[in-house]
Residue, then its C-alpha position, 0 to 999 in steps of 0.5 A: m468766429t465763424w466755424s466752417p469745417l468741410s462735410g460730405s465727400a469734400r471732407e473725405v477727399a481732404l481727410a485722405v489727402l490731409l492724412d496720407g499726401p501727397l496722393p495722386r489724383s487716381e488714387v484718391a478717386r480710387r479710394l473713395r469710389l469716385s468718378a474723375g468728374s467727380l473728383t474733378r467737381l470736389t477739389k475745383p473749391l478746395l484748390s480755389s481756397g487754398l486747402l489743397v495744392e497741385m504738386p509737379v507733374e509726376h508720371d505713374p509707373e505703370t502707365g506713363r500717364p502724368s498726373r499732378p498729386l494732391d496735397i494739403r496745404p498745411a499753413a492753410h490753418h493754424f491750430l493752438g494746442v494747450k496743455l495744463t498742468a498743476d502750475t504751468a500752461y504749455g503752448v504750441v502753435t501747429s500746421m494741419r498735419a500738428e508740425i509744431l511752428a511755435q512753442d512757449r509756455r506761462p505760469l498759472p498764478d493760481s488754479t481758479p478757472e479764471a486764472v487759467v484762462a487768463a494765463v492761456t488767453e496770455l499764451a495765445r497771444a504771445l504764440g499768436a504774435g508771429h502767426g497772424g494772432r488767429w487760430t482755426a480751432a484750439g484744443v486744451s488738454l488736462g489731466g482729469q474728465v472731460v463732457d462734450h469736449s466742453t466742461v471739466t467735471s473733474a480735475r483733482y490736481l486743480g481742485w476743479r469740478d464742473v468747470a465750463l472750460g470750453p465756453a470760457c476759453a472760446a469767448a476769451l480766444d475768439c475761436p471754436v475751442v475743444v477741451d479733452n483728457d491729456l492722454l486721449s488727446l495724446t493717444r489721437a495725435e499718434q493716431w493721425f501723426g506719430a506712431g499710430k499713424g496707418y494701424d486700426d489698433f495700437a495702444l498707448l501706455t503712458v508712464g509718469e506721475g500716474v499710468g496713462y491708456g489709449l485704445v484704438a481699435h478697428g480705426r476708432m479711438r475707445t472713449g468713454p466714462d472710464a478713459s480718463v480715469g487712468v483704471l490701467g494703473h491699478h492693474p495687478l503685476d507683482p503680489l509681492g510688490p508695494l503698495c500704491p496710495q489707494g492700498h493695492q498691492g504690486c499695481a502699475e501705479a505702485m511699481v513703474t511711475i516716477p513717483a514709486i521708482r524714486h521713493r524706493v531707490s531714495l530710500g534704499l540709499g537714505r537720501d533723496v534723488t531724482y528720477d533721472t538720477c535713479l535712472d543713471l544711477a541703475a545704468a552705472g551698476d549701482p546695487v539699489a537703483a539697478r535692482a528697483v529699476g530692473e524690477s519696474a522695468a519688468a513691471l512695465g514689461r509685464l503691462t505691456a503683454a497684458v495690454g496686448n494680450m487682452t486686446l490682440t492690438e498690433r502695436v504698443v506706444l510706450s511714451g510719458d515723462g518716465v518712459r526712460l524706464a524702458d530704455v535703462g531697463r530694456p533687458s529685464f523689460d523685454a524678458a518680462l514681456r517675453r514671458d507673459r506672452s504665448p510662444y505661438a502668439s505674434p512678437l508684440d510690435v512695441v515703440v518707446r517715444r519720449t514726450g515732453f510737455t510740448d508733445w502734450a500740448r501737441g496732442a491737444a492741437a490734433t483734438a482741434i485738427q480732427t474736430y475741425a476734420l471731422a465736422v464735429p461742434a466745438a464751443g464757440a462754434p455756431 
């Protein structure tokens, strides 16, 4: 399938409208330092192709002149996003603005690359039934390390090493495919289409089975060999806290993750309880659950403050399967956040966003959208 992303000034026009549209032509020209004639020349093929559309006439409040703002036609392209867990492939179809148009999932019969690719193909076929069955691009995300948006060098829960997942999926789906670490994909989605939109600097913290961390600085997401390792999970928070599986005392993984909280509350109650039960009991005033959840929420507050202090970021987005901890333990979270911030520092802007596997799949689609919009090579692209 032909990979035909935009390039040059045409790409910059489409990107500005994609992220902030609808925009008056004068605003697009001002942002990109284009003359009216140059903008007309650049937008003509974009309008003819159906990628851009002209909105109804508006009048400039200052000059009174009529104008027809430009906007993206989100349905001009469809993107597939797939999030892989140890036993399930979760999928979504999105527009160019990462709006979810359809969702589905398929179990993974086993963790072999062949079985995973087959499940992704079946999922794509089911999702494509109502959307023409063709994708501009697809994104696949998973917990692990990926190089060149193509090869999974390590995915412990799947037992993978050096699996060329991108080319295999591209051949099966007949479209360009980008593979990414799931936390980085979720950060990309927040940067372009979520709580990080409009911020040059923000951090994403996810709480679930582990602790994830994504950082955008000066408008660019930080990537690199260690970005998908989960290094923040072992940041020390309590010198007297419990041990994590690697023997670190009171680190983030030992204090704020779903398994850590379940273990503490289950041990105190003498019976196994689910994570939601832990939080429900804490909210109801159970002494065991309330103490464990309160201490974990305080640890999350300290971790959030540490990220803000060390990165000087404007905003911290809290997300993940276990982020309800920040809501139930909010008094403890807020108190710890205040204690660990300088009284002279600006209040840290903290946003809590609950996410499910569909949101992680949307993140994979957002990676595909970014790859297309920024003209980055993808597996299966000529």
